[in-house]
Every structure is written in C-alpha cells, then in structure tokens.
ROTI-127546 format. One line per 10 residues: number of its first residue (from 1); their letters; for each residue x, y, z of N, C-alpha, C. Coordinates in pm, 1 decimal. Example, Ala and Ser with C-alpha at 12.3 -4.5 7.8 and 13.67 -1.06 7.14 Angstrom:
BEGIN
1) as) 1319.0 -569.0 780.0 1230.0 -450.0 780.0 1320.0 -330.0 780.0 ~ 1285.0 -225.0 708.0 1367.0 -106.0 714.0 1290.0 3.0 787.0
***
This chain:
BEGIN
1) mhttahtpie) -5274.0 -6112.0 20497.7 -5320.1 -6103.7 20353.0 -5455.5 -6034.8 20367.4 ~ -5474.8 -5953.6 20279.3 -5625.3 -5887.7 20277.0 -5678.8 -5924.0 20164.3 ~ -5807.0 -5991.3 20180.9 -5901.0 -6043.8 20067.3 -6005.5 -5955.6 20060.3 ~ -6052.4 -5939.8 19932.5 -6174.1 -5847.8 19898.3 -6278.1 -5952.1 19894.8 ~ -6401.9 -5908.5 19952.1 -6527.7 -5959.1 19919.0 -6582.8 -5941.1 19805.1 ~ -6615.6 -6031.7 19716.3 -6674.4 -6031.7 19564.7 -6818.7 -6042.9 19561.8 ~ -6871.5 -6112.1 19658.1 -7033.7 -6118.7 19648.4 -7092.1 -6069.9 19778.5 ~ -7210.8 -6047.3 19762.0 -7285.3 -5997.3 19896.1 -7264.1 -6086.8 19996.5 ~ -7266.6 -6198.4 19981.2 -7260.7 -6310.9 20092.3 -7120.0 -6305.7 20156.0 ~ -7017.4 -6302.1 20072.0 -6881.3 -6283.2 20120.1 -6851.7 -6167.7 20190.9
11) ylersarlfp) -6911.6 -6062.0 20149.5 -6904.2 -5923.0 20215.5 -6966.9 -5925.8 20362.9 ~ -7082.2 -5998.6 20360.9 -7147.7 -6011.3 20489.0 -7073.0 -6091.2 20582.1 ~ -7025.1 -6232.2 20538.7 -6930.4 -6296.2 20618.9 -6832.4 -6241.3 20667.7 ~ -6759.9 -6169.7 20582.9 -6641.1 -6104.4 20626.3 -6661.3 -5993.4 20723.3 ~ -6759.9 -5924.8 20703.2 -6791.4 -5806.3 20805.6 -6838.7 -5868.7 20930.6 ~ -6910.4 -5984.2 20919.0 -6960.7 -6045.8 21062.8 -6848.4 -6101.0 21141.2 ~ -6749.6 -6146.0 21057.5 -6637.4 -6186.9 21120.1 -6539.8 -6082.9 21187.1 ~ -6519.9 -5980.2 21115.8 -6433.6 -5867.3 21150.0 -6502.9 -5758.0 21251.5 ~ -6632.7 -5732.6 21220.5 -6717.2 -5644.7 21297.4 -6845.1 -5696.2 21348.9 ~ -6845.1 -5792.7 21425.0 -6979.1 -5871.3 21456.9 -7074.4 -5773.1 21533.8
21) sktavidefg) -7043.6 -5676.7 21616.5 -7115.4 -5599.7 21697.9 -7149.3 -5466.3 21613.8 ~ -7081.2 -5427.4 21504.0 -7120.8 -5300.5 21437.3 -7248.1 -5298.8 21368.0 ~ -7304.7 -5199.7 21369.0 -7432.3 -5182.1 21304.5 -7431.3 -5214.2 21158.7 ~ -7516.1 -5292.9 21095.9 -7518.0 -5323.2 20957.0 -7617.2 -5260.2 20889.7 ~ -7744.0 -5266.2 20943.2 -7857.8 -5198.6 20887.9 -7946.7 -5138.9 21008.6 ~ -8008.2 -5030.1 20957.3 -8108.1 -4953.4 21045.6 -8223.1 -4934.3 20957.9 ~ -8344.2 -4968.5 21021.3 -8468.3 -4931.8 20963.6 -8563.9 -4875.9 21078.3 ~ -8687.8 -4836.6 21031.9 -8767.7 -4759.7 21128.8 -8814.7 -4842.7 21248.7 ~ -8777.1 -4973.6 21240.7 -8823.4 -5060.5 21360.5 -8688.4 -5091.4 21455.3 ~ -8567.2 -5066.6 21413.0 -8452.1 -5088.0 21482.3 -8334.5 -5103.8 21405.8
31) tctyaeller) -8227.8 -5175.2 21465.1 -8096.2 -5195.6 21398.4 -8066.5 -5342.5 21416.6 ~ -7976.2 -5380.3 21338.2 -7915.1 -5513.4 21319.5 -7766.7 -5506.1 21298.7 ~ -7682.0 -5579.2 21368.4 -7558.5 -5584.7 21364.3 -7512.1 -5687.5 21267.9 ~ -7380.8 -5677.8 21212.4 -7354.4 -5778.1 21099.0 -7370.3 -5918.2 21155.8 ~ -7353.8 -5964.8 21280.1 -7355.8 -6092.6 21310.5 -7507.7 -6123.8 21322.8 ~ -7583.1 -6035.9 21365.6 -7727.3 -6070.2 21360.7 -7775.5 -6085.4 21215.8 ~ -7737.6 -6001.5 21119.8 -7779.1 -6021.1 20996.6 -7732.4 -6152.3 20916.5 ~ -7615.5 -6179.8 20957.1 -7562.0 -6316.6 20910.2 -7652.4 -6423.7 20967.8 ~ -7690.4 -6411.1 21094.2 -7760.9 -6523.7 21168.9 -7899.2 -6538.4 21097.1 ~ -7965.6 -6421.8 21077.0 -8103.4 -6420.0 21018.9 -8092.4 -6460.4 20866.5
41) sravaqglla) -7994.4 -6417.8 20800.9 -7981.5 -6468.9 20663.0 -7969.4 -6612.0 20661.0 ~ -7879.0 -6680.2 20737.8 -7854.5 -6806.6 20749.3 -7987.0 -6878.1 20774.2 ~ -8076.2 -6829.5 20862.8 -8199.9 -6904.0 20892.6 -8299.6 -6907.8 20790.8 ~ -8302.5 -6800.0 20703.2 -8368.8 -6796.1 20574.4 -8322.4 -6910.2 20481.3 ~ -8186.8 -6907.3 20466.3 -8130.6 -6995.1 20370.1 -8167.2 -7157.9 20414.7 ~ -8146.3 -7179.6 20540.7 -8170.3 -7307.3 20604.7 -8326.4 -7359.6 20584.7 ~ -8415.7 -7253.4 20586.7 -8552.8 -7268.9 20572.1 -8574.8 -7316.6 20419.7 ~ -8520.7 -7236.2 20331.8 -8530.0 -7261.3 20202.4 -8470.3 -7399.2 20152.9 ~ -8354.4 -7432.8 20206.0 -8286.1 -7566.9 20174.3 -8363.7 -7677.9 20241.9 ~ -8421.9 -7659.5 20358.3 -8518.7 -7772.6 20402.8 -8626.3 -7783.5 20321.6
51) adarsnasgd) -8696.3 -7691.2 20274.7 -8797.2 -7705.3 20177.0 -8761.7 -7756.4 20054.1 ~ -8636.5 -7746.2 19999.7 -8590.0 -7805.5 19886.9 -8560.9 -7952.0 19904.3 ~ -8525.1 -7981.3 20043.0 -8492.1 -8131.1 20070.4 -8635.9 -8209.4 20095.0 ~ -8727.7 -8119.7 20130.5 -8870.1 -8199.2 20148.7 -8916.7 -8226.6 20004.0 ~ -8899.9 -8141.5 19913.7 -8947.7 -8149.9 19783.1 -8876.2 -8265.1 19705.3 ~ -8749.9 -8263.2 19724.4 -8663.5 -8372.9 19664.1 -8706.3 -8507.1 19742.0 ~ -8725.8 -8516.9 19859.4 -8752.5 -8649.2 19938.6 -8903.4 -8695.4 19869.6 ~ -8989.3 -8598.0 19829.0 -9106.6 -8650.1 19770.9 -9115.0 -8682.8 19632.1 ~ -8988.1 -8693.6 19574.1 -8966.1 -8740.0 19441.6 -8980.6 -8640.6 19319.2 ~ -8979.9 -8498.7 19356.9 -8984.5 -8415.0 19265.7 -8852.7 -8410.2 19181.7
61) peiraagsvn) -8879.6 -8441.5 19037.5 -8767.8 -8468.5 18953.5 -8680.8 -8336.3 18930.1 ~ -8747.8 -8219.3 18955.0 -8691.9 -8082.4 18925.8 -8586.6 -8043.9 19037.2 ~ -8598.7 -8119.9 19141.2 -8506.1 -8053.0 19251.0 -8394.5 -8163.9 19252.0 ~ -8271.5 -8118.8 19237.8 -8152.0 -8201.1 19221.9 -8035.5 -8121.1 19303.5 ~ -7942.5 -8195.5 19335.2 -7828.5 -8124.0 19409.1 -7769.0 -8006.6 19324.3 ~ -7735.7 -7910.3 19399.6 -7675.9 -7798.9 19329.5 -7544.1 -7844.6 19267.4 ~ -7527.1 -7796.6 19156.7 -7388.4 -7829.4 19099.0 -7398.9 -7958.8 19011.4 ~ -7500.2 -8026.6 19022.6 -7494.1 -8166.4 18951.2 -7521.4 -8122.6 18797.1 ~ -7495.7 -8211.1 18718.9 -7507.1 -8198.4 18562.8 -7650.0 -8157.5 18539.3 ~ -7758.5 -8219.3 18603.4 -7882.7 -8208.3 18561.0 -7948.2 -8122.0 18659.2
71) apapqpvvvf) -7876.5 -8041.4 18730.6 -7938.6 -7930.9 18831.4 -8014.6 -7850.3 18745.8 ~ -8154.8 -7809.4 18788.2 -8236.0 -7723.0 18730.0 -8175.2 -7574.9 18756.0 ~ -8237.9 -7477.5 18678.9 -8207.9 -7334.3 18709.5 -8241.0 -7299.1 18867.5 ~ -8180.8 -7206.7 18905.9 -8209.9 -7157.1 19053.8 -8361.5 -7118.8 19050.7 ~ -8417.4 -7159.5 19173.3 -8567.6 -7123.9 19172.9 -8581.2 -6976.1 19232.5 ~ -8679.1 -6907.4 19192.9 -8700.0 -6787.1 19256.7 -8769.1 -6780.2 19390.0 ~ -8734.4 -6678.8 19472.3 -8795.4 -6662.4 19604.1 -8857.1 -6532.9 19600.4 ~ -8986.1 -6517.3 19605.7 -9067.8 -6391.9 19599.9 -9058.3 -6336.6 19737.4 ~ -9018.6 -6219.8 19753.3 -8995.2 -6144.8 19888.9 -9113.1 -6045.2 19869.2 ~ -9220.3 -6060.8 19940.6 -9335.6 -5970.0 19950.7 -9329.1 -5903.7 20080.3
81) mekridmlas) -9242.6 -5795.1 20081.7 -9253.4 -5726.0 20207.5 -9202.5 -5574.4 20190.8 ~ -9223.5 -5511.1 20280.0 -9163.4 -5346.6 20278.3 -9029.3 -5367.8 20298.3 ~ -8944.0 -5259.8 20259.4 -8810.0 -5244.2 20287.2 -8774.6 -5223.5 20438.1 ~ -8722.1 -5341.7 20486.5 -8674.5 -5340.5 20614.7 -8561.6 -5444.9 20644.9 ~ -8517.1 -5460.9 20758.3 -8411.4 -5553.4 20780.7 -8458.4 -5688.5 20737.5 ~ -8579.0 -5752.6 20772.6 -8615.9 -5889.5 20732.9 -8617.2 -5894.7 20575.2 ~ -8633.0 -5785.9 20520.6 -8631.1 -5812.2 20358.2 -8486.0 -5827.3 20321.1 ~ -8389.1 -5747.8 20373.0 -8256.2 -5776.6 20340.0 -8188.2 -5916.9 20373.6 ~ -8234.8 -5965.7 20498.0 -8210.9 -6088.6 20549.5 -8265.8 -6195.8 20457.7 ~ -8395.2 -6171.8 20395.2 -8454.3 -6267.2 20297.6 -8383.4 -6266.1 20162.8
91) flgalmagrf) -8335.3 -6147.1 20116.7 -8253.6 -6148.0 19994.6 -8131.3 -6219.0 20009.6 ~ -8053.6 -6208.5 20115.8 -7929.0 -6268.9 20140.9 -7952.8 -6407.1 20153.5 ~ -8034.7 -6449.2 20234.2 -8089.7 -6605.1 20269.8 -8108.7 -6662.1 20131.3 ~ -8193.9 -6593.8 20034.2 -8203.6 -6664.8 19907.5 -8080.5 -6687.2 19838.1 ~ -7986.4 -6587.4 19834.4 -7860.8 -6608.8 19766.0 -7797.7 -6728.8 19820.1 ~ -7781.9 -6721.4 19961.4 -7716.2 -6843.5 20024.0 -7763.8 -6972.3 19996.2 ~ -7893.8 -6988.1 19970.8 -7953.0 -7097.8 19934.4 -7945.6 -7129.3 19781.3 ~ -7878.4 -7046.7 19719.6 -7841.8 -7080.7 19575.3 -7969.3 -7035.7 19481.4 ~ -8062.5 -6944.5 19538.4 -8172.2 -6902.0 19468.5 -8152.7 -6764.5 19420.8 ~ -8245.2 -6705.3 19352.7 -8243.6 -6555.3 19330.9 -8380.5 -6508.8 19395.7
101) yvpvdpsvpa) -8376.4 -6385.2 19424.3 -8492.4 -6315.2 19485.4 -8559.1 -6222.3 19396.8 ~ -8700.0 -6212.2 19411.8 -8772.1 -6122.3 19332.7 -8852.5 -6035.2 19435.2 ~ -8799.9 -5911.8 19461.9 -8868.8 -5824.9 19546.1 -9014.3 -5778.1 19492.5 ~ -9109.3 -5780.7 19578.5 -9243.6 -5728.9 19523.0 -9281.8 -5640.6 19637.4 ~ -9312.3 -5524.3 19621.7 -9351.2 -5425.1 19707.3 -9489.9 -5450.3 19744.0 ~ -9539.5 -5454.9 19868.8 -9677.5 -5479.6 19901.6 -9764.7 -5366.7 19854.7 ~ -9727.1 -5263.5 19829.0 -9813.3 -5151.9 19779.5 -9855.1 -5162.2 19627.0 ~ -9777.0 -5253.6 19552.5 -9812.0 -5275.8 19413.4 -9967.0 -5317.2 19406.9 ~ -10025.6 -5274.9 19292.5 -10171.5 -5346.2 19268.5 -10158.8 -5496.2 19281.4 ~ -10276.9 -5548.4 19330.4 -10285.0 -5697.9 19341.4 -10254.1 -5764.6 19207.9
111) erarnvyatl) -10326.7 -5711.1 19109.9 -10315.3 -5776.6 18975.7 -10176.0 -5774.9 18929.5 ~ -10078.5 -5669.7 18976.0 -9943.4 -5671.5 18917.1 -9862.8 -5783.4 19004.9 ~ -9890.7 -5792.1 19124.8 -9842.8 -5895.7 19207.7 -9876.8 -6029.3 19162.3 ~ -10006.0 -6066.1 19132.6 -10045.7 -6188.3 19070.7 -9959.2 -6216.1 18928.2 ~ -9938.7 -6117.3 18851.8 -9868.7 -6138.7 18732.7 -9727.3 -6177.1 18753.5 ~ -9660.6 -6120.7 18855.0 -9524.7 -6129.8 18862.9 -9505.6 -6290.8 18916.5 ~ -9605.3 -6315.9 19025.1 -9614.3 -6452.2 19066.9 -9632.1 -6561.8 18962.0 ~ -9735.5 -6535.4 18869.1 -9775.1 -6630.2 18767.9 -9655.4 -6652.5 18661.5 ~ -9573.5 -6540.5 18633.3 -9469.5 -6558.6 18558.5 -9354.1 -6653.8 18616.3 ~ -9332.2 -6626.8 18746.7 -9239.1 -6707.9 18810.5 -9296.3 -6862.2 18823.6
121) angswkktar) -9418.5 -6875.6 18849.6 -9472.1 -7025.2 18882.3 -9483.4 -7101.2 18752.0 ~ -9506.1 -7020.6 18639.5 -9514.2 -7108.9 18512.4 -9385.3 -7128.6 18437.6 ~ -9276.3 -7073.4 18503.4 -9144.2 -7114.4 18457.3 -9102.4 -7011.4 18323.2 ~ -9182.7 -6922.8 18288.0 -9158.0 -6854.3 18143.2 -9032.1 -6775.0 18174.0 ~ -8986.1 -6739.5 18301.3 -8851.6 -6671.2 18313.8 -8738.2 -6767.6 18290.8 ~ -8760.7 -6877.5 18286.7 -8644.5 -6972.3 18255.6 -8625.6 -6953.7 18105.5 ~ -8703.6 -6938.8 18013.5 -8681.0 -6931.3 17879.7 -8598.4 -6797.7 17852.7 ~ -8641.8 -6708.2 17912.5 -8558.1 -6574.2 17902.0 -8432.4 -6579.0 17953.6 ~ -8413.2 -6638.2 18061.3 -8290.4 -6652.6 18124.5 -8184.6 -6732.5 18051.4 ~ -8230.4 -6838.8 17977.1 -8147.1 -6917.1 17899.8 -8118.1 -6882.3 17763.8
131) s) -8183.0 -6794.2 17722.5 -8186.0 -6735.6 17571.4 -8049.4 -6694.0 17550.9
***
C-alpha cells in the first residue's frame, strides 16, 4: 500500500526510511542525506522539548502537555541564521516539537530583528492567531 506524506515531517520520515543515504539538501558548505536531516531535526526537537520540560518543572503555568485542554498556543522558535542545512533542520525540529518557526535573516537591520523578537516575546501574535 502506498501512503502519501501530508506534512513536512511525514515526508522527511518517509524519505529517510525509503532513501536514507540519498542527498536531501545541498548548501555551500556540504550535503546532508535524508537520514542525517532526520537525525539533526530530531536533535533540535529534543532540545526544544527538554527546554519545555525544564520550564514546566519550574512551575511555569503556561507550559502544559501538548493536546491537553488547557494547552497554550504553540510557542515560536526564532531561527536567526542564513539559509543552510542547519536552518532547515531547525525548521523541521521546531515542527516536530509542536512549535512554529519564525525565520529571521541575519542581514536584516538590527531594529527589525528586535521588533520581530519583541512581537513574539510579548505574545501579541497570539491575539492575531486566535482572532
């Protein structure tokens, strides 16, 4: 039976299973196979989930189990780097951790980057997302 991947994570997992040694991404610094991209993405996700667990252990009421009735909106992950393999792994890792990513190009003016971060930090994006 042929199954179609519907999300980027499903696509990556399926590709890593079927073509682990095939090149998934090429950037100016090298290449990355599907298996390597999956491994890097999972490492990012594990780091984010571990950070969530530490926040939850400290009693932060905003951090609750994903899927719970009182679960907060997914938290943003600011990815402040140039377009390369690590950026893609960060995007996918954020998705695996149930988050969303916000790419910020390092070449943007510092004031713009601060505004993006401030918008995310103060939670004003939640009001727009839930409207």
